[in-house]
MDAnalysis code that builds the backbone (N, CA, C; Angstrom):
import MDAnalysis as mda
import numpy as np

u = mda.Universe.empty(414, n_residues=138, atom_resindex=np.repeat(np.arange(138), 3), trajectory=True)
u.add_TopologyAttr("name", ["N", "CA", "C"] * 138)
u.add_TopologyAttr("resid", np.arange(1, 139))
u.add_TopologyAttr("resname", ["UNK", "UNK", "UNK", "UNK", "UNK", "UNK", "UNK", "UNK", "UNK", "UNK", "UNK", "UNK", "UNK", "UNK", "UNK", "UNK", "UNK", "UNK", "UNK", "UNK", "UNK", "UNK", "UNK", "UNK", "UNK", "UNK", "UNK", "UNK", "UNK", "UNK", "UNK", "UNK", "UNK", "UNK", "UNK", "UNK", "UNK", "UNK", "UNK", "UNK", "UNK", "UNK", "UNK", "UNK", "UNK", "UNK", "UNK", "UNK", "UNK", "UNK", "UNK", "UNK", "UNK", "UNK", "UNK", "UNK", "UNK", "UNK", "UNK", "UNK", "UNK", "UNK", "UNK", "UNK", "UNK", "UNK", "UNK", "UNK", "UNK", "UNK", "UNK", "UNK", "UNK", "UNK", "UNK", "UNK", "UNK", "UNK", "UNK", "UNK", "UNK", "UNK", "UNK", "UNK", "UNK", "UNK", "UNK", "UNK", "UNK", "UNK", "UNK", "UNK", "UNK", "UNK", "UNK", "UNK", "UNK", "UNK", "UNK", "UNK", "UNK", "UNK", "UNK", "UNK", "UNK", "UNK", "UNK", "UNK", "UNK", "UNK", "UNK", "UNK", "UNK", "UNK", "UNK", "UNK", "UNK", "UNK", "UNK", "UNK", "UNK", "UNK", "UNK", "UNK", "UNK", "UNK", "UNK", "UNK", "UNK", "UNK", "UNK", "UNK", "UNK", "UNK", "UNK", "UNK", "UNK", "UNK"])
u.atoms.positions = np.array([
    [0.546, -1.030, -0.269],
    [-0.037, -0.300, 0.022],
    [1.034, 1.158, -0.262],
    [0.559, 2.062, -0.799],
    [1.400, 3.433, -0.973],
    [0.606, 4.370, -0.483],
    [0.711, 5.094, 0.473],
    [-0.013, 6.522, 0.408],
    [0.755, 7.537, 0.164],
    [0.351, 8.343, -0.332],
    [0.053, 9.787, -1.046],
    [0.372, 10.878, -0.352],
    [1.334, 11.465, 0.440],
    [1.474, 12.290, 1.054],
    [0.844, 14.068, 0.605],
    [-0.204, 14.320, 1.226],
    [-0.308, 15.624, 0.673],
    [0.099, 16.426, 1.735],
    [0.753, 17.451, 1.409],
    [1.132, 18.696, 2.312],
    [0.225, 19.367, 2.900],
    [-0.083, 19.476, 4.193],
    [-0.694, 20.417, 4.780],
    [0.137, 21.550, 5.805],
    [-0.581, 21.973, 6.631],
    [-0.170, 23.051, 7.589],
    [0.210, 22.055, 9.080],
    [1.369, 22.010, 9.328],
    [1.175, 21.352, 11.108],
    [0.767, 22.361, 11.774],
    [0.571, 22.261, 13.217],
    [-0.279, 22.236, 14.399],
    [0.547, 23.769, 14.769],
    [1.687, 23.732, 14.182],
    [2.487, 24.717, 15.014],
    [2.621, 26.133, 13.743],
    [2.841, 25.403, 12.647],
    [2.464, 26.786, 11.547],
    [1.342, 27.195, 11.992],
    [0.643, 26.622, 12.187],
    [-1.486, 27.252, 12.448],
    [-1.654, 27.875, 13.123],
    [-0.990, 27.753, 14.058],
    [-0.401, 28.515, 15.775],
    [0.204, 30.038, 15.018],
    [1.295, 29.560, 14.490],
    [2.199, 30.980, 14.077],
    [1.193, 31.669, 13.027],
    [1.273, 31.195, 12.283],
    [-0.017, 31.760, 11.386],
    [-1.288, 33.088, 12.025],
    [-1.953, 32.088, 12.858],
    [-2.662, 32.374, 13.759],
    [-2.882, 33.894, 14.289],
    [-1.192, 33.318, 15.115],
    [-1.051, 34.610, 15.705],
    [-0.434, 35.931, 14.797],
    [0.229, 35.656, 13.774],
    [0.562, 37.061, 12.913],
    [-0.514, 37.354, 12.487],
    [-1.693, 36.755, 12.236],
    [-2.861, 37.772, 11.532],
    [-3.823, 38.309, 12.539],
    [-3.562, 37.969, 14.065],
    [-4.297, 38.717, 15.223],
    [-3.427, 39.694, 15.669],
    [-2.403, 39.561, 15.399],
    [-1.367, 41.161, 15.822],
    [-1.597, 41.926, 14.515],
    [-1.886, 41.803, 13.253],
    [-1.896, 42.389, 12.052],
    [-3.772, 42.771, 12.407],
    [-4.448, 42.315, 12.681],
    [-5.536, 42.862, 12.996],
    [-6.081, 43.484, 14.351],
    [-5.418, 43.571, 15.021],
    [-5.546, 43.865, 16.601],
    [-4.599, 45.321, 16.789],
    [-3.187, 45.645, 15.440],
    [-2.635, 46.487, 16.012],
    [-3.168, 47.885, 15.436],
    [-4.041, 47.680, 14.931],
    [-4.639, 49.306, 13.781],
    [-5.776, 49.374, 14.849],
    [-6.744, 48.280, 15.489],
    [-7.576, 49.186, 16.771],
    [-6.760, 49.447, 17.645],
    [-5.495, 49.444, 18.197],
    [-5.155, 50.024, 19.429],
    [-4.392, 51.596, 18.691],
    [-4.225, 51.735, 17.363],
    [-4.013, 52.821, 17.071],
    [-5.384, 53.715, 16.866],
    [-6.481, 53.133, 16.506],
    [-7.759, 53.758, 16.625],
    [-8.121, 54.321, 17.685],
    [-8.002, 53.605, 18.793],
    [-8.352, 53.662, 20.309],
    [-7.451, 55.124, 20.503],
    [-6.485, 55.396, 20.042],
    [-5.044, 56.468, 20.714],
    [-5.455, 57.664, 19.822],
    [-6.628, 57.494, 18.653],
    [-6.661, 58.738, 17.821],
    [-8.078, 58.766, 18.269],
    [-8.710, 58.099, 18.865],
    [-9.862, 58.528, 19.224],
    [-9.665, 59.556, 20.681],
    [-9.176, 58.757, 21.428],
    [-8.612, 59.761, 22.642],
    [-7.836, 61.163, 22.444],
    [-7.027, 61.593, 21.333],
    [-6.685, 62.418, 20.995],
    [-7.641, 64.022, 20.192],
    [-8.526, 62.955, 19.653],
    [-9.770, 64.107, 19.245],
    [-10.641, 64.642, 20.123],
    [-11.295, 63.197, 20.920],
    [-11.513, 64.033, 21.762],
    [-10.947, 64.864, 22.961],
    [-9.873, 64.919, 23.524],
    [-9.051, 65.998, 23.839],
    [-9.160, 67.098, 22.983],
    [-8.770, 67.035, 21.883],
    [-8.653, 68.402, 20.780],
    [-9.809, 69.231, 20.953],
    [-11.197, 68.321, 20.794],
    [-12.428, 68.854, 20.598],
    [-12.721, 69.389, 21.432],
    [-12.968, 68.690, 23.364],
    [-12.704, 69.583, 24.385],
    [-12.487, 70.550, 24.902],
    [-10.686, 70.771, 23.991],
    [-10.089, 71.544, 24.187],
    [-10.590, 73.035, 23.555],
    [-10.871, 72.787, 22.315],
    [-11.622, 73.537, 21.587],
    [-13.058, 74.374, 22.078],
    [-13.723, 73.399, 22.302],
    [-14.732, 73.826, 23.222],
    [-14.753, 74.400, 24.655],
    [-13.953, 74.540, 25.157],
    [-13.447, 75.283, 26.489],
    [-12.956, 76.608, 25.966],
    [-12.206, 76.682, 25.289],
    [-11.549, 78.096, 23.875],
    [-12.685, 78.607, 23.898],
    [-13.324, 78.523, 23.070],
    [-14.596, 78.845, 22.566],
    [-15.642, 79.937, 23.324],
    [-15.695, 78.974, 24.575],
    [-16.435, 78.966, 25.583],
    [-16.085, 80.312, 26.181],
    [-14.785, 80.553, 26.567],
    [-14.405, 81.575, 27.325],
    [-14.469, 82.824, 26.264],
    [-13.900, 82.475, 24.709],
    [-13.468, 83.385, 24.054],
    [-15.169, 83.979, 23.508],
    [-15.930, 83.284, 23.798],
    [-17.823, 83.889, 23.798],
    [-17.976, 84.929, 24.502],
    [-17.338, 84.277, 25.895],
    [-17.979, 84.934, 27.133],
    [-17.246, 86.722, 27.312],
    [-15.999, 86.350, 26.722],
    [-15.111, 87.625, 26.614],
    [-15.596, 88.540, 25.637],
    [-16.059, 88.758, 24.617],
    [-16.561, 89.015, 23.565],
    [-17.955, 89.245, 24.312],
    [-18.680, 88.721, 24.644],
    [-19.934, 88.818, 24.993],
    [-19.711, 90.233, 26.772],
    [-18.890, 89.986, 27.019],
    [-18.845, 90.629, 28.245],
    [-18.249, 91.994, 27.914],
    [-17.637, 92.199, 26.435],
    [-17.271, 93.791, 26.377],
    [-18.611, 94.473, 25.432],
    [-18.879, 93.451, 24.655],
    [-20.138, 94.520, 24.100],
    [-21.372, 94.742, 24.852],
    [-21.902, 93.252, 25.272],
    [-22.842, 94.018, 26.425],
    [-22.974, 94.267, 28.100],
    [-21.316, 94.960, 28.225],
    [-21.204, 95.706, 29.754],
    [-21.348, 94.715, 30.827],
    [-21.397, 93.206, 30.928],
    [-22.010, 92.447, 31.952],
    [-20.320, 91.853, 32.004],
    [-20.499, 91.340, 33.532],
    [-19.517, 90.452, 33.975],
    [-20.055, 89.139, 34.180],
    [-18.905, 88.049, 33.449],
    [-19.320, 86.511, 34.038],
    [-18.404, 85.418, 34.570],
    [-19.114, 84.867, 35.400],
    [-18.275, 84.217, 36.562],
    [-18.513, 82.599, 36.319],
    [-16.974, 81.915, 35.734],
    [-17.629, 80.349, 34.828],
    [-16.250, 79.729, 36.078],
    [-17.297, 78.255, 35.990],
    [-16.656, 77.249, 36.881],
    [-16.710, 75.883, 36.681],
    [-15.985, 75.157, 36.713],
    [-15.918, 73.887, 36.125],
    [-16.079, 73.008, 37.236],
    [-17.237, 72.279, 37.255],
    [-17.648, 70.922, 38.014],
    [-17.523, 69.973, 37.493],
    [-16.330, 68.649, 38.206],
    [-16.241, 67.759, 37.477],
    [-16.536, 66.336, 37.565],
    [-17.616, 66.841, 38.694],
    [-19.140, 65.874, 39.057],
    [-20.131, 65.723, 37.584],
    [-19.988, 66.724, 36.987],
    [-20.950, 66.273, 35.546],
    [-20.225, 67.119, 34.393],
    [-19.140, 67.144, 34.686],
    [-17.982, 67.679, 33.676],
    [-18.774, 68.596, 32.940],
    [-19.368, 69.712, 33.300],
    [-19.655, 71.059, 32.753],
    [-18.966, 72.119, 33.179],
    [-19.431, 73.139, 32.767],
    [-18.739, 74.802, 32.773],
    [-20.313, 75.381, 33.110],
    [-20.292, 75.850, 34.783],
    [-21.554, 76.744, 34.360],
    [-20.999, 78.419, 34.572],
    [-21.884, 78.855, 33.897],
    [-21.372, 80.136, 33.396],
    [-22.726, 81.312, 34.458],
    [-22.105, 82.152, 35.247],
    [-22.901, 83.117, 35.897],
    [-23.052, 83.994, 35.418],
    [-24.358, 85.044, 35.330],
    [-24.572, 85.792, 34.493],
    [-25.194, 86.636, 36.034],
    [-25.651, 88.179, 35.900],
    [-26.205, 89.037, 36.952],
    [-27.195, 88.091, 37.090],
    [-28.219, 88.143, 36.007],
    [-29.765, 87.250, 36.226],
    [-29.808, 86.121, 35.890],
    [-28.937, 85.332, 35.308],
    [-28.964, 84.263, 34.702],
    [-27.726, 82.895, 34.987],
    [-27.974, 81.748, 34.921],
    [-26.927, 81.172, 35.027],
    [-27.257, 79.999, 33.566],
    [-26.344, 79.611, 33.344],
    [-26.095, 78.754, 32.122],
    [-25.047, 77.298, 32.096],
    [-24.943, 76.492, 31.162],
    [-24.260, 75.490, 31.244],
    [-23.430, 75.064, 30.133],
    [-22.480, 74.281, 29.843],
    [-21.907, 73.822, 28.995],
    [-21.203, 72.087, 29.044],
    [-21.768, 71.331, 28.855],
    [-21.111, 70.135, 29.346],
    [-20.175, 69.610, 28.355],
    [-19.199, 69.012, 28.779],
    [-17.901, 68.421, 28.146],
    [-18.214, 67.150, 28.130],
    [-17.344, 66.646, 27.973],
    [-16.788, 65.048, 27.280],
    [-16.753, 64.699, 28.721],
    [-17.229, 63.317, 29.292],
    [-17.200, 62.666, 30.176],
    [-15.605, 62.042, 30.939],
    [-15.151, 61.716, 29.990],
    [-13.927, 61.488, 29.847],
    [-12.753, 62.062, 30.517],
    [-13.425, 63.574, 29.824],
    [-11.952, 64.444, 30.471],
    [-12.166, 65.491, 31.280],
    [-10.889, 65.505, 31.764],
    [-10.732, 66.173, 32.971],
    [-9.754, 67.673, 33.218],
    [-10.437, 68.596, 33.733],
    [-10.381, 70.011, 33.400],
    [-9.710, 70.493, 34.916],
    [-8.535, 71.191, 34.670],
    [-8.046, 71.454, 36.241],
    [-7.410, 73.048, 35.971],
    [-7.901, 73.626, 37.102],
    [-7.469, 75.224, 37.021],
    [-8.047, 75.958, 36.765],
    [-9.642, 75.769, 36.197],
    [-10.745, 76.466, 35.767],
    [-11.714, 76.787, 36.718],
    [-11.566, 76.851, 38.047],
    [-11.984, 77.313, 39.150],
    [-12.530, 78.626, 38.859],
    [-13.488, 79.262, 39.045],
    [-13.466, 80.977, 39.825],
    [-13.008, 81.523, 38.688],
    [-13.250, 81.475, 37.292],
    [-12.824, 82.438, 36.512],
    [-13.731, 83.549, 36.100],
    [-13.178, 85.076, 36.458],
    [-14.156, 86.438, 36.501],
    [-13.756, 86.605, 35.277],
    [-14.602, 86.999, 34.356],
    [-14.892, 88.433, 33.580],
    [-15.304, 89.064, 33.531],
    [-14.661, 90.486, 33.775],
    [-15.161, 91.310, 34.055],
    [-16.009, 92.372, 32.729],
    [-16.561, 93.204, 33.412],
    [-17.362, 93.674, 32.690],
    [-16.844, 94.562, 31.017],
    [-15.812, 94.994, 31.550],
    [-14.587, 95.427, 30.552],
    [-14.148, 94.397, 29.634],
    [-13.998, 93.171, 30.085],
    [-13.634, 92.050, 29.139],
    [-12.220, 91.484, 29.149],
    [-12.465, 92.127, 30.687],
    [-10.714, 91.398, 31.196],
    [-10.649, 90.389, 32.240],
    [-9.916, 89.601, 31.700],
    [-9.793, 88.563, 32.837],
    [-8.083, 87.981, 33.072],
    [-8.063, 87.104, 34.078],
    [-6.698, 87.220, 35.044],
    [-6.112, 85.750, 34.237],
    [-4.710, 85.975, 34.001],
    [-4.010, 85.093, 33.339],
    [-4.202, 83.686, 34.329],
    [-4.100, 82.755, 33.596],
    [-3.744, 81.262, 34.621],
    [-3.626, 80.416, 33.483],
    [-3.201, 79.146, 33.980],
    [-2.948, 78.056, 32.927],
    [-4.300, 76.742, 32.837],
    [-5.092, 76.403, 32.009],
    [-5.878, 75.852, 32.416],
    [-5.677, 74.342, 31.613],
    [-6.021, 73.410, 32.088],
    [-4.675, 71.988, 31.623],
    [-6.657, 70.855, 31.647],
    [-5.742, 70.562, 30.387],
    [-7.256, 69.439, 30.148],
    [-6.474, 68.173, 29.749],
    [-6.759, 67.145, 30.487],
    [-6.449, 65.993, 30.201],
    [-7.826, 64.787, 29.795],
    [-7.015, 63.612, 28.962],
    [-7.802, 62.216, 28.879],
    [-6.734, 61.198, 29.237],
    [-6.761, 60.845, 30.142],
    [-6.413, 59.632, 30.142],
    [-4.592, 60.153, 30.156],
    [-3.384, 59.322, 29.345],
    [-2.735, 59.959, 29.711],
    [-2.050, 60.984, 28.837],
    [-2.682, 61.707, 27.920],
    [-2.973, 62.638, 26.899],
    [-3.483, 63.844, 27.773],
    [-2.451, 65.513, 27.544],
    [-2.713, 66.312, 27.999],
    [-2.183, 67.709, 27.262],
    [-3.070, 69.219, 27.467],
    [-3.056, 69.943, 26.466],
    [-3.224, 70.952, 27.759],
    [-2.254, 72.256, 27.525],
    [-2.687, 73.258, 28.445],
    [-3.089, 74.579, 27.332],
    [-3.980, 75.212, 28.268],
    [-4.579, 76.762, 27.598],
    [-3.815, 77.283, 28.461],
    [-2.959, 78.611, 27.963],
    [-2.510, 79.366, 28.959],
    [-3.260, 80.821, 28.781],
    [-3.868, 81.141, 29.339],
    [-4.629, 82.450, 28.854],
    [-3.695, 83.676, 29.675],
    [-3.591, 84.720, 28.210],
    [-1.872, 85.593, 28.709],
    [-2.557, 86.847, 29.254],
    [-2.008, 87.996, 29.554],
    [-2.236, 88.918, 30.468],
    [-3.650, 89.394, 30.981],
    [-4.449, 90.909, 30.576],
    [-6.121, 90.833, 31.070],
    [-6.633, 90.645, 29.837],
    [-6.150, 90.515, 28.798],
    [-6.536, 90.846, 27.445],
    [-7.828, 89.441, 26.713],
    [-6.875, 88.498, 27.825],
    [-7.865, 87.089, 27.501],
    [-7.168, 86.089, 26.582],
    [-5.958, 86.349, 25.812],
    [-5.410, 86.141, 24.326],
    [-5.173, 84.398, 25.022],
    [-5.830, 83.324, 23.959],
    [-5.382, 82.369, 24.901],
    [-4.452, 81.280, 23.716],
    [-3.396, 80.744, 24.095],
    [-2.465, 80.072, 23.531],
    [-2.575, 78.434, 24.138],
    [-2.324, 77.754, 22.859],
    [-2.715, 76.462, 23.938],
    [-1.094, 75.422, 23.454],
    [-0.844, 74.709, 24.772],
    [0.030, 74.167, 24.105],
    [0.453, 72.696, 23.927],
])
């Protein structure tokens, strides 16, 4: 009796091939997660900057003072006007530091400070310069 040998994958070759395929599939997934965190951080930083700019402009035009505070428990910025309170909600995965008690005077001036925005291991800083409120991102 003559047996014809059919070439096939051995068990070790199959495991190695499966491992390589899994690595090729999972590597982009980890990269996409990293990109998603960066996009969330960028959009939240832009949202904070635009909120501050909006109320700096409004205080100059309407001659009103505003008081902005960040609340970590619900990830929101509370804006207090003389007769009204409004909120801007941020992404829950992002933490903001040194944003407490931000006062914008009725002339549009603001005290200088550095606001830190963190999303996991990634971090961005917004520097509010001088009293006119120019913001620089780091």
